[in-house]
C-alpha positions in Angstrom: 82.5 121.4 85.9 80.1 122.0 88.7 81.0 120.2 91.9 84.5 119.3 90.8 87.1 120.7 93.2 90.7 121.1 91.9 92.8 122.2 94.9 95.7 121.2 97.1 95.0 118.1 99.2 96.3 118.3 102.7 96.6 115.8 105.6 93.8 117.7 107.3 91.5 117.0 104.3 92.3 113.3 104.5 91.8 113.2 108.3 88.4 114.9 107.9 87.5 112.4 105.2 88.4 109.6 107.5 86.0 110.9 110.2 83.2 111.0 107.6 83.9 107.5 106.3 84.1 105.9 109.7 80.4 106.7 110.1 79.7 104.0 107.6 82.7 101.7 107.2 85.5 100.2 109.2 89.2 100.0 108.2 89.9 97.2 105.7 92.2 94.4 106.8 95.9 94.4 106.3 97.2 90.9 106.4 100.1 88.6 105.5 99.7 85.1 104.0 102.5 82.7 104.6 102.1 81.0 101.2 102.3 84.3 99.4 105.3 85.5 101.4 107.0 82.1 100.7 106.5 82.4 96.9 107.9 85.9 96.8 110.5 85.2 99.5 109.7 88.6 101.0 107.7 90.1 103.9 104.7 91.5 102.0 101.3 92.5 103.4 98.0 92.8 101.5 95.7 95.7 102.0 92.3 94.2 101.2 90.2 97.1 99.7 88.2 94.3 98.0 86.4 93.7 101.2 84.6 97.1 101.3 80.8 96.9 100.6 81.2 97.5 96.9 84.3 95.4 96.4 86.8 98.3 95.9 88.4 101.4 97.3 86.3 103.6 95.2 83.6 103.9 97.9 85.9 106.0 99.9 86.3 108.9 97.5 82.7 108.8 96.3 81.3 108.9 99.8 83.6 111.7 100.9 82.7 113.8 97.9 78.9 113.3 98.1 78.9 113.8 101.8 80.3 117.4 101.3 77.5 118.4 98.9 74.8 120.9 99.9 71.2 119.7 100.5 70.2 121.4 97.3 72.9 119.6 95.3 71.8 116.3 96.8 68.2 117.0 95.8 69.2 117.5 92.2 71.2 114.2 92.2 74.7 113.3 91.0 76.2 111.9 87.8 79.5 110.2 87.0 81.4 108.2 84.4 83.3 105.1 85.3 84.6 101.8 84.1 82.7 100.2 86.9 84.1 100.5 90.5 83.7 104.3 90.8 80.1 103.8 89.5 79.5 101.3 92.3 81.0 103.6 94.9 78.8 106.5 93.7 75.7 104.3 93.6 76.1 103.0 97.2 77.2 106.4 98.6 74.2 108.0 96.9 71.9 105.4 98.5 73.4 106.0 101.9 73.3 109.8 101.5 69.8 109.8 100.0 70.5 111.3 96.6 69.8 109.9 93.1 72.8 108.7 91.0 73.2 108.4 87.3 76.3 106.5 86.2 77.6 106.3 82.6 79.8 103.3 81.9 81.5 101.9 78.8 79.9 98.9 77.1 83.0 96.9 78.0 82.5 97.4 81.8 82.0 94.0 83.5 78.3 93.1 83.6 78.4 92.4 87.3 79.4 96.0 88.0 76.6 97.4 85.8 74.0 95.1 87.4 75.2 95.9 90.9 74.8 99.7 90.2 71.2 99.1 89.1 70.5 97.0 92.2 71.7 100.0 94.3 69.2 102.2 92.6 71.3 104.0 90.1 70.3 104.9 86.6 72.9 103.2 84.4 73.7 104.5 80.9 76.1 102.7 78.6 78.2 104.8 76.2 81.3 104.0 74.1 83.9 101.3 74.6 86.4 103.0 76.9 86.2 105.3 79.9 87.0 108.4 77.9 83.8 108.0 75.8 81.6 107.4 78.8 83.2 110.5 80.4 82.2 112.7 77.4 78.7 111.4 77.5 78.4 112.1 81.2 79.6 115.6 80.8 77.0 116.2 78.1 74.3 115.1 80.4 75.7 117.2 83.3 75.7 120.3 81.0 72.0 119.9 80.3 70.9 119.2 83.9 71.3 120.4 87.5 73.2 117.2 88.5 76.6 117.4 90.2 79.4 115.6 88.5 81.4 113.3 90.8 84.8 113.0 89.1 86.4 109.5 89.5 89.9 111.0 90.2 90.4 114.7 89.5 88.7 116.1 92.6 90.3 117.1 95.9 87.5 115.6 98.0 87.7 112.3 96.1 91.5 112.2 96.5 91.2 112.9 100.2 88.8 110.0 100.5 91.2 107.6 98.8 94.0 108.9 101.0 92.4 107.4 104.1 93.9 104.1 103.0 97.3 105.6 103.7 96.4 106.6 107.2 95.0 103.1 107.9 98.2 101.4 106.6 100.3 103.6 108.9 98.1 102.6 111.9 98.1 98.9 111.0 101.8 98.6 110.0 103.8 101.4 111.6 107.1 99.9 110.3 105.9 100.0 106.7 108.7 100.8 104.2 106.8 101.1 101.0 103.3 100.8 99.5 102.7 99.5 96.0 99.6 101.0 94.4 97.6 100.4 91.2 97.5 103.5 88.9 94.6 104.2 86.6 93.3 107.8 86.8 95.7 108.7 89.6 93.5 109.7 92.5 94.3 106.6 94.5 98.1 106.7 94.5 98.1 110.5 94.9 95.8 110.4 98.0 97.8 107.6 99.6 101.1 109.3 98.9 100.0 112.6 100.3 98.6 110.9 103.5 101.6 108.7 104.1 104.4 111.1 103.3 102.8 113.9 105.2 103.2 111.7 108.3 106.4 109.8 107.4 108.3 111.0 104.3 110.6 108.0 104.4 107.9 105.6 103.2 108.1 105.0 99.5 105.0 104.9 97.4 105.3 103.2 94.0 102.6 103.2 91.3 101.9 100.4 88.9 100.4 100.5 85.4 99.6 97.7 83.0 101.5 97.7 79.6 98.1 97.8 77.8 97.2 101.1 79.4 100.3 103.0 80.5 99.6 106.7 79.7 100.9 107.9 83.1 104.0 105.6 82.9 104.9 107.2 79.6 104.0 110.7 80.6 105.9 110.4 83.9 109.1 109.1 82.2 108.8 111.7 79.3 108.1 114.6 81.6 105.1 115.6 79.5 101.5 114.5 78.8 101.3 111.6 76.4 97.9 110.4 75.1 97.5 106.8 73.9 95.8 105.9 70.7 94.3 102.7 72.2 94.1 100.7 75.4 93.9 97.0 75.8 94.3 95.6 79.2 92.9 92.9 81.5 92.9 95.6 84.2 89.8 97.3 82.9 89.6 99.5 86.0 92.9 101.1 85.0 92.1 101.7 81.3 92.3 105.3 80.0 93.9 107.0 77.0 94.5 110.5 78.4 96.0 111.5 81.8 94.7 114.2 84.1 97.3 117.1 84.3 96.1 117.8 87.9 96.9 114.3 88.9 100.2 114.1 87.0 101.4 117.1 88.9 100.5 115.5 92.2 102.1 112.2 91.2 105.3 114.0 90.2 105.4 115.8 93.5 104.5 112.9 95.9 105.0 109.5 94.2 108.5 107.9 94.2 108.2 106.0 90.9 105.9 104.4 88.3 106.6 100.9 87.0 104.9 98.9 84.2 103.8 95.3 84.2 103.0 92.8 81.5 99.4 91.7 80.8 100.5 88.0 81.2 101.8 88.7 84.7 98.5 90.3 85.7 96.9 86.9 84.8 99.5 85.2 87.0 98.9 87.6 89.8 95.1 87.1 89.9 95.7 83.4 90.2 98.4 83.7 92.8 96.4 86.2 94.9 93.5 83.7 94.9 95.4 80.5 95.6 98.1 81.8 97.9 96.8 85.2 99.1 93.2 83.8 99.6 91.7 86.9 98.0 89.7 87.4 94.8 91.0 90.4 92.8 90.2 91.9 89.4 92.9 92.9 87.0 93.4 96.3 88.5 93.6 94.8 92.0 96.3 92.4 90.9 98.9 94.8 89.4 100.7 95.5 92.6 101.4 91.8 93.1 102.3 91.6 89.4 105.0 94.2 89.9 106.4 92.1 92.8 106.3 88.9 90.6 108.2 90.6 87.8 110.8 91.9 90.2 110.0 95.5 89.5 110.2 96.2 93.2 113.7 95.1 94.3 113.3 95.0 98.1 109.9 94.0 99.3 110.6 93.9 103.1 107.7 95.5 105.0 105.9 96.2 101.8 102.1 96.7 101.4 100.5 95.5 98.1 97.3 97.2 97.6 94.5 94.9 96.4 92.3 97.7 95.1 89.3 95.8 93.8 87.8 92.4 93.5 84.9 92.9 91.0 85.9 90.4 88.3 83.4 88.6 86.1 83.0 84.9 86.9 83.7 83.8 83.3 86.9 85.9 83.2 88.1 84.5 86.5 87.3 80.9 85.4 89.2 81.5 82.2 92.3 82.6 84.1 92.2 79.6 86.4 91.7 77.0 83.7 94.0 78.4 81.0 96.8 76.3 79.6 100.0 76.8 81.6 
């Protein structure tokens, strides 16, 4: 468990993370497309995390975590497990901060993500078919080495990094009423909710899970941890069988609700985001829009839809755009 920090995350932590991040990145755009607003008949805005250097929000948490390591820890290198986007974030952050990254990914992770990690200088190891299997392998490697584990979600420094998105939204749209956020491991929605509600408690933060991977949705509704027997979702970045108790506690404390969307709607949302929102998103990056399409968010006035990532394989995107209607 070396390097992993389980602690309360405060607004001060998130503001400190923002100062670190702004050494290397700028705020991502928040914009509204007339065509998308017309289709939804609501005043929605898109937060384009897809436009970060690695194509997703994951760079924020990864960079903030690695930036807090000691020189000795950086010398020994870091290791992580990821379905793809966190691996990319760790790979680039490690390159910028001059440490060696090892990333363990499931065999089902999109090939473009694996190749991109290699191009950034990371050692890529494939293990298992889902994140949970890759995670076990990464922990085994960590236990037999001096590498620091960079947890994708269950780490206060990672959560603080993701929370910087919330601060940016408040600066870009002061009148925001609610933010709709993809929910996979839980670090993203927790960080955003802590940041936003620490400044303005009236802003609602709603999390979205795909029906093919809805462990948090089920656990949240049941009031206890529920583990899935299998996951099958187009939103591979949100795929996991078992929740993190640390994150469930934060979600219960800070997040207003969790809703579930159909896999077919995620397909529709990817297409709509591209054609009407003018943004390429992967499955995970489309679920916020999918919730809006399904009417799971009744009032979308002054609402931000978080487009969390755009790293979708070319063949998968082509298949979605050319499928039979």
